[in-house]
C-alpha positions, 0 to 999 in steps of 0.5 A: 209424556204422561207415562214419564210423569206418572212413573216419576210420581209413583217412584217418589211416592214409593220413596217417601212411603219407605222413609223412616218416621222416627227422625232419629228420636229416641224411643219414649221411656216408660213412667217407671223407667223415668221414675227410677232416674228421677228419684233419689232416697237420701240418708237423712230424715230432715225434709226441711234441711233437704228443701233448703239444700234443694234451693241452693242447688237450683240457684247455683245452677241458674234456676229461678225459683218460682214456687215453694210449698215447704209443708208439701215439700214442693219446689218449682223452678225455671231456667231460661237460656237464649239459643238464638242463632244468627244464621237461623234468624237470617235464613228465616228473614230471607224466607219469610220476611217480617213473619219469620220465626226461629228458635229463640229460647230454651226453658227448663221447668223443674218440679221437685217433691221431697217427702219423708219415707221411713227415716229417709227423704225421697226426692223426685225431680221431673223436668220439662223442656220447652223451645220457644221461637222469637214470637214466644210460640212453643216449637217443642215441649216434652220431658227431659229424658237425659239421665245424666242431667238428673244424676248430676243434680242428685250428686250436687244435692248429696254434696250439698248435704254432706 
């Protein structure tokens, strides 16, 4: 009997030890890689004009502008989205009762810097994603690595400037 239990424990240990640990996550991008898709050089030399259009693009995309420092070319904005799923909530309540926790809100913080480089304006956008549970505790925090999100933002900004 002991040998069967020991064999099962060893088999499970070997199986768990061979499992991949990345859980399907993409490899982290380097700071240089991220700067490439987070930055755009715009064909205008007017930082104030770019700042005005940045605010328009953010508001059109449902961001709430929290901080603007025009002399520094800095904008900070937040977009919140309710991601609560009734199924997750129900299962969490069944499993944990009043102590249940489930994903509730997704928050994207955008930090934008616009500065004059020669006769052009360089805009850099960096975004951070937070997923909060129903009690407001962060479940996940990290940079937004989706290049298409940045490309779409810059396309809308360029369209606004033209």
